[in-house]
N, C-alpha and C positions, 0 to 999 in steps of 0.2 A: 327436459321440463315441459315440452310440448304434450309428450306422450304423456308424463302424469298427470299434465292438466285435462288431456283425454278421458284417461281413466276417471280423474274426479267427477268430470262432467256426466260419464254415462252414467256412473255409481250415484250421485244424486240426482240425476232425471229420473233413475228408475223408483216407483214408488215404494215398492216392496224394501228396495234399499233403504228408502229413505226412513221408513216406518223401521225397521230393524236397527238402525243407527240412533233412533230414539228411546229404543228399548235397550239397547247398550249403553247410554248415556243414563238412562233411569237406574239400571242396575250399578253402575258405580258409583252413583249418588248415594244408593241405599248402602252400599258397601262402605263408603267413606263415611255416611252417618254413624253405622255401625262402629268403624274404627274411634271415630270422636268418642263416641259414648264408652266403650271399653276402657279408653284414656282416662276419663271422666271418673269412672268407678274405680280405675287404679290408683288414682291419686287419694281417692277417700277412704278406700280400703288402708292403705298406705299411712294417710294420716292415724288414723284407727289404733294402728301397731306401734305409731311414735315413729315413723320416719317419712322424711320430705325428701323428694325428688323432683328435678324440673320436669317441664311440658314436654320437652325433647325426649328425655329418659323414659315417660309414661307413653309417648308416641314409638318409642323404638322397643319399648316391652312388649305391647300391644301387638307389632308387627312381628318380633318373632316369635309368640307364641301362635297367635293366627298361622303362621306359614310352616307351624312343626319346628321352625330350627331350634327352639328353645335353648338357647346358651347356658342359662341355669345361673347368670351371674347376679340376676337380681329374682328372688322368690321371693312367695309371702311364708309367715310364719306360723299365722291361724288357720284354721279350717275353713274359716269362711272365704280368706282367700283363696287358698288352695281351690276350695269349690268354682271360684268364681274364676281362676285360673283353666279348670276343668273345661267351664262353659266357653271361654273364649278359645281354646283350643279346638274343642268340637265345632263351634262356628267356622273357625278358619276352615278344616277341613272341609266340610260343606260348601261354605262360598268361596274361600280363594283355591281349595285342589280340585272343586269338582265344578260348581256353577260358573265360575270365571271364565276357565278355559271354554266349557260348553257352550256360555254366551258369546264370548271373544269369536272362535269359531265358526260358529251357526250367524251370528249376527252382525261380522264384521269381517273376519278373515275372507270366509268363502264366497261372500259377495263381492269383495277386492278383486278377487282370484276370478271370478265370472267377469267382473268391468275389465281387468287386464286381456281376456281373451276376447271380449268383444271388441276391444280396442282393437286387435289383430285384423279383425274382421270388419269394415266400415261399412256405417248403414247408409253412407253418403258417399257420393263422388264430388269430387269439388267444382263450385261452380261454374269454372270454366273450360270445363272439360266439353269437348267437342268429336267431331269426327271418329266417333270410338265405335265397336260393334257390342250390342248386347246379345249375351248367349245366356237364354234358358236352363240349360243344363251339361252337366260336364257328363259326356259319355265318349264312345269310341268315335263317333262324326265329329265332336265338336275336339278332341283332343287332337285330331287329326288339322282341325280348321287353325286351332291356335298356333299351333307350331308355323304354319301358314303365314298368319297374320304376323307373328314376329318376325317371319323373315321379312315380309313386306311392312314390318313397322307400321301397324295399324295396331291403336291402342284398343280395348276390349275388357269386359267385365263379365263374369259368370255370378249369375243372380242364385242364391243360397236360402233357403228357407230352416235351414239346420246349420246352429253354430258349429258342432262337432262336425259337421261334413266340409264347414266353410275353413275352419284350423287344418282339418285334413287337407284340402286344396292350397292351403298358403302355403305348407309345408312343402308341398309339389311343385311348388313357383309360381301356381298360378291366381290370376289378380280376379278376387270375389269379393262380393259386394252382399250382405246380410238384409234378407229380405222376402215376402211371400209372395208368389206369382199372382196370385189374384188382388193384390190390393193398389191400387193406382199410385199411391204415396208410393212407394217402391219404385215405380216407373219415373216419378217426378224426383226423387232423390237420386237416380240413376241417369238423371240428365236426357232422358228418351228424347226429348224435342230437338237436340242437338245431334245425334248419334247418326253415324252414315248408315247404320241398319240393325235391324233386331230380326236374330234368326232362333226361332223357336221349335226344339227337337224333342218335345215331351210325348204324352199321348195326342189322340187327334181330340180328345174332349178337353185338356188342358191347354192346348196350343189353341185352341178357338177361344177359351177365356181371355188367353193370353193377349191374342191379336184383338180382341174385341176392345179389352181395356187399353192398351195400346194405343189404338186408333182415335179412342174416345180423349185421349191426352193431348196427340198428334195427327195430325190430317195426313202430313206429307213424308215421315220418315219411313223408307222401306221396310217392310214387313215379310219374310221367308218363314214357311210354316213347314215339317216335314208331316208327311199322310201316310197313314198305314193303310186305310179304307177309302177304295173308289166314292162310297157314298159321301163321305167326309168332304171333299173336295170343293163342291159349291158352297157347304155350309162356310169352309175356311174363308173362302174368297168373301163370301156375304159379311164374315165377321173385320175383314181388313186384310187379311193375306195380300200383298202384292204378287207373290209366286208361291204355289203350294206344289212340292216337291213329294211325288210318289217315289220313293228309292229304290224300293222294291222293283218297280217297274224300269227304271234307269239300269238298274243294277243288271235285270236281266235282258235286256238290248245291247248292255255292252259284252257280256259272255254270249250270247248270241251272235255277234258280229265277230268273235273269234273263233267259231266254228269252222272247221273246214268242210264245207257240205259239196264241193264242187262246183260252185256256180263260180268262183272266182272274183267276184262283183267287188267294186272298190264302195265303201260304206263313210260316208261323210260324217267326221268326228267333230269337226270346230269351223267357226267360220269368223274371219275378221274382214269384216267389210266386203269385198267383191272377193276376197283371197279363200279358198277352201280347202280345208286339212280332210284326208280320206284316208283310210285303212282297207287294204285289199289282200286277202287269202290269195294264194297265186296255185294250190294244188289245182293238178288238172287241165290248167292253161301252160300255152306255147313258151312263158317266160320261164319256168324250171328250168333249169340246168344251164343258163345263161347268165353271164356277169352283168351287172347294170350298165356297162360301156356296151355290151353288145345288143341290150334291149330295144336300143335307141329310143326310148319316150320321149324323151326331150325333143330331138329333132322332129318325130313324126307327129306326134300328141302336142306337145308343148307344156307337160305336166312334168312336174322335177321329183324324183326321190330323193326325198329327205334324212330317209332314214328304214331300217328295217328291225323288226321286232324278232328275236331267234331265244326261246324259251323264257321270253318274257323278259328280256334284256333288249333296250334299245341301242341300235348303233349308228354312228352317222354314216350314211351313204359315202362309201368309195367307189372308182371305177371298177373295181376287181371286185366286189363284192359278189358273191354267187348265190342267187336264188336256189332255194331247196323248196322240197313239196310242202314244209313246216313254216316257211317264211313268211311273216306278214310284211308288206313293203307300205310304207309311209310317203301318201302322194300330197302334193303342193298344186296348185291350178283354179283357175277358173271353173265355173258350172257346167260350161261348154266342153271344156277340156275333160273333166272328169266323167261325163256325159261319153265322149268319145271314147274315151278308155273304155267303160262298160261295154260298149257296142263290140269293141275287138276282142276285147279277152274275156268277156262274158262267154260261159258255156253252159250249158244245161246240164242242170244238176243228175247225175246217174248214182242213186246210191244202193245198195243194196240190201241196207238194213237202215235202221233208224237212227238219230243221236239220240244217247240217252243221259238221262238228266236224273242223278241221284239229290234227291231232297223235291219234296213237294209241297213247300211251303211259300211266302210271297214270290220270295226273288226264283225258284223253281218253275212255277205257273208262268211269271211274266217271261223266263227265257224260254219256255214251251210254246208261248204265243208269237213272240219276237220270231222263232224258227218258223213257225207255221207264216209268218209273214213273206220269210224269203221261200216259201215253196220247201220246205225240208222237214221231212217226218220225223217224230220222236217218241219217246217215250218215257213216262215219270216213273221212277221206283219211291215209294213213300208207305211208309210203316202205318202212319194214322189214314184209317179210310176218309175221315171226315174233312180232312185236308183237300183232298180230292175227289168229290162227290161228285158223281156225274159224265167224269171225265173218262172218256174210255180209252185214253190212249195211257193208262196207268197201270201201272204193276203193285198190289199190294203186297208188301214183304220188304223185308229186312234187306238191304243194298248190301250186307256184310256176308251175305247167304249166297254161293255161288250159283243154286238152283235160281233162286231169282234174277241175279243177273243173267244169265243164260236165258230166260226168259223175256228178258227186253233183251234180248238181243246183242250184248256185251262181245261174243265172239266175232262178228261180222261187221259191226259199228265203228263208223269212221272216225267216231269223236264219243267221247264221255263227258259231261258238263256236271261237275260236284259244287251242291250250293246250298250245303246246310248251312245254319248258323254259328256251329259248333267248330272251332279252327282246329281242336284236338281230333273229331272225328272226320274232319276234310284230310289232314294228314294221313290215317289209318288209312281211308278211302283210296287216296291217290297212290299212297303204298300199294294196296291192295290191286287195283287196276292195273298199275304198271306192271306187276308181276304176272297178273293174267296176260296181258297183252300189252309186249313192250312196244309194238308198233304203232298203239292206238295214240292220237290226238286227245291230252287230258288237260282239260279247262279247270279251274278249281277256284272257288271263292274264297275270299280271306276278311274275316270281319274286322282282324286287329292287323294295323300296318306292321307292325313287329314279326308277325308270323309270315309275311311274306316270303322270304329267303327261307327259313323250315319249310315251306310247303313246295318252292322249286327244288330242295335238295330230295325231296320225296318222291319226286320223278314227273311234277306237274310240268307242261309246256307252258301254260301262261297262267298267270297269278292275278285275280283281281280283287284290289282292297275295296270292301265295302266304306273303311272311314273315309279313305284317300279319294273315293269316286264321289261321295258325300259331299266332303269337303272341298274339294274342286269345284260341284257344281254350286255351293253355296259362295264360294269365293269369285265365282265367275259372273254371280249377278250382282257383284258389290259395284256395280258402277265403275269398276277401273277400265280403260280405253287405252291400257297401256299392254296388258296381259291377258292371255286365254291360256287355261290348262286344258290342254285336247284329251290328254292321257295320261296312266299311271307314269310319273316322274317327268312328263313331256309337255314342253307348255311353248306357247307363242308370245313372244314378246316384240314391243316395238318402242325403242329407242330412236334420239338424234344421232346424227352422224355425229362420231367423236371428233374432235379437231385433228386427231392424229392420222384419220381416214380420208377426210377430206380433202378432195382432189384426185385420192387415188382413186385405181379401177377395183372393181371385186375382187378380182384374179392377184390383182396388186399388194391387197389388204391380207391376205393370208389369214381370212378370220376361222375357217372352217378348220386349216390347220393348225392355229394357235390355241384355239378355244375349243373347239368341237361344235359350236353353233354355227348353223348353215344359215345365208341371207337368201331369202325366199321372195321378198319383195322391197322395193324402193318407191317411199312415198315422198313426194314433191309437189307441196300446196294440195291442190283437192284430187290429183291425180295418184293412182299407184300402177307401178310397173311389176307384176307380177311375174316370177319367174325369171330377173333380169337376164341378159348375158353378162358372161364374166368381165366383159370389155367396159363393163357401164362407169362411168366414174360417178362418184358417189359426191353429191351436192353438198356443200358446206351448209346450206339451212333446209336440209331434207333431213327424212327418218326414213330409217330401217328397220323390217321384222325380220327375226330371227326364229327360229325353231332349234330347241335344242333342251337337255337333259336339265336338272336343277345345278349339278357341276359343271356343265357348259357355259351356264349364264354366269356363274360364280365366278371362273375364270376370264369372262368377257368383261364383267365390270371390274375385275381385279388386272385388268392386262389395259382398259382403256377408260377404266374410272366411272362414276357414274350411279345410281342405285335405282 
């Protein structure tokens, strides 16, 4: 009944719908008058022939003739009566068989079906809605973000201006609301004043309009806008955006960080108060060939190795884990400890050939700038000369051509970074580069999360998902104090000490063995013990900071409860 009342409300509130309903009633009124007139004439002609019938019989005869059923049980004997029958028959064919179905479908059935569709895509959120995330577009980044919002039980809504798109997303299980992005009433109906966040991932122009419109309704709601062009950053901030994300630039930094340039430096990828998480390539350093136990990093420097990346897969750190040329180690420590690590293991980058970047779009150019910041030489291969105009380190040509790759230095380069936005092209280039150079480090961008595994199988050492990276960045700005996503599939979480573990030492708890999560800090009131000793007793009223994959976190919560 509630669904039916919603449909009726939408149908009657629609001005064209009300007009169509009036036209339908008028048509039905004309049809009824015609039937009554034909019934009256039927009685008059039958009296002229000397026969008498009841009014019910007259009504019955009119309907059977107009509907072309014509049972033949009641007929006229005179030519005038038969002529009248023909008129009634033709009128019925026109009005009942042609005009009535047309009028009913166009003036009632179609608007009713449209009202049903609109009822499935709401135009307004409940008045008590609060703490939700408002999204302005359903794309690769927001698709990944929605998965993470569902995981952490955040309510959300995606604004759509097209009903068909809204119905499609509803079929996919996405929460949507119908409304135009440039209409302030859309955001009022979306309860934006009570929202935890507004994330707009449209074009720079639309994002500016959204931010300005939302800021006119609420002065406090956080607004995150994505940005494609450097010139738009200040405009978006002036329009009201709290955070402007140049995802292309961020992706470039992420990709360049994984490039093995021979410097073996630790790059900070996340911060949780005084606790820093860093990733370090080890190629060319004295760590290569040693096990984690043999490195004695904790004893000598104070940093903890919480895990290692091997061919894009994160593995919890074990004492017997051996470090190879392609290993990327994940470190946890203070800023001073990370600086000590870099001072001890940093080596001067000695490269005989530049890093090769395939693709000169926003991500490719950003990757080049990030490599230059690390004092690493690079070459960009790009087909469109307008994209890389004025860049002397650009090779114009198709990356699928061997001569072009040779000109870029593929034969001697230590690393190739594939940055195009087309995942199919990235798979192709990954396979091609792996065939040309089985020993080269290949880092590949993936636009969609679902293609990560495919690109790994194609031969890539590391795959960075653009969608996941953008979703992590937005979620980290959601003002959560208990989680930080530091890398692809790797999270930092803060939880209260479970009752089962209170009073036990970290070693006795066996958290890493049972769940795969690593305790990297213990917080008691305002003090944080970073990289605590295994003998530390977990306090009942304290908090622990863990690092691990999504699967590890799920095992932790399943084992010790909490959410």
